C-alpha positions as CSV (number, residue, x, y, z in Angstrom):
1,M,70.6,46.8,26.1
2,T,66.7,46.8,24.3
3,E,63.8,45.4,26.0
4,S,62.1,43.3,23.7
5,T,58.6,42.9,25.0
6,S,58.0,38.4,25.2
7,A,55.3,36.8,23.8
8,V,53.6,37.0,27.4
9,E,53.3,40.3,27.4
10,Q,52.2,41.0,24.2
11,A,49.5,38.6,24.6
12,V,48.4,40.6,27.7
13,Q,48.8,44.5,26.2
14,A,46.5,42.5,23.1
15,R,44.2,41.2,25.5
16,I,44.1,44.6,27.7
17,A,43.4,46.2,24.3
18,A,40.2,44.8,23.1
19,A,38.5,44.9,26.8
20,R,38.9,48.5,26.1
21,I,37.3,48.3,22.5
22,K,34.9,45.9,24.2
23,V,33.3,48.3,27.2
24,Q,34.1,51.3,24.6
25,A,31.4,49.8,22.2
26,A,29.2,48.3,25.3
27,R,29.3,52.5,27.0
28,E,28.1,53.3,23.1
29,R,25.6,51.1,23.3
30,R,24.3,52.2,26.3
31,D,24.4,56.1,25.3
32,E,22.8,55.1,21.4
33,L,20.0,52.8,23.7
34,G,19.4,55.4,26.5
35,A,18.9,58.4,23.1
36,A,16.7,56.2,22.0
37,R,14.9,55.9,25.1
38,R,14.4,59.4,26.0
39,R,12.9,60.2,21.9
40,G,10.6,57.4,22.4
41,L,9.0,59.2,26.6
42,A,8.8,62.0,25.2
43,A,7.2,60.9,21.8
44,R,4.5,58.3,24.3
45,H,3.8,61.9,26.5
46,A,3.5,63.7,23.9
47,N,0.9,60.9,22.5
48,K,-1.6,61.4,25.9
49,L,-1.2,65.2,26.0
50,R,-2.8,64.8,22.3
51,R,-4.9,62.3,23.3
52,L,-6.1,64.2,26.9
53,A,-6.4,66.9,25.1
54,E,-9.1,65.5,22.5
55,Q,-11.0,63.8,24.7
56,R,-11.2,67.2,27.6
57,P,-14.9,68.3,27.1
58,D,-14.6,71.8,25.4
59,D,-16.0,74.0,28.7
60,G,-16.3,77.7,26.9
61,G,-13.1,79.3,28.1
62,Q,-14.5,79.5,31.2
63,G,-11.9,77.7,34.5
64,D,-13.1,75.7,37.0
65,E,-14.1,78.8,39.0
66,E,-16.8,79.8,36.3
67,R,-18.2,76.7,36.1
68,E,-21.7,76.6,37.0
69,Q,-23.6,75.1,40.2
70,D,-26.6,73.9,40.9
71,D,-28.9,75.5,43.5
72,E,-27.0,72.7,46.7
73,G,-23.6,74.0,45.5
74,A,-22.8,71.7,43.3
75,V,-20.1,72.1,40.0
76,W,-21.3,71.1,36.9
């Protein structure tokens, strides 16, 4: 005796397959958006560091501890 699948069972299986495809597509979209977000964050961070480096005054190679102090000890 062979078992054939009824129309209802076939419809259920089709809906399950469609749901799996939909879930997989959503997962791939999230992964793509996450990758794009990481690239964007990295680019913004690099731009910020570049901008900060350009704005930083040139201290002639002296570190913070080697900067000149006035008579009252204030660093300038």
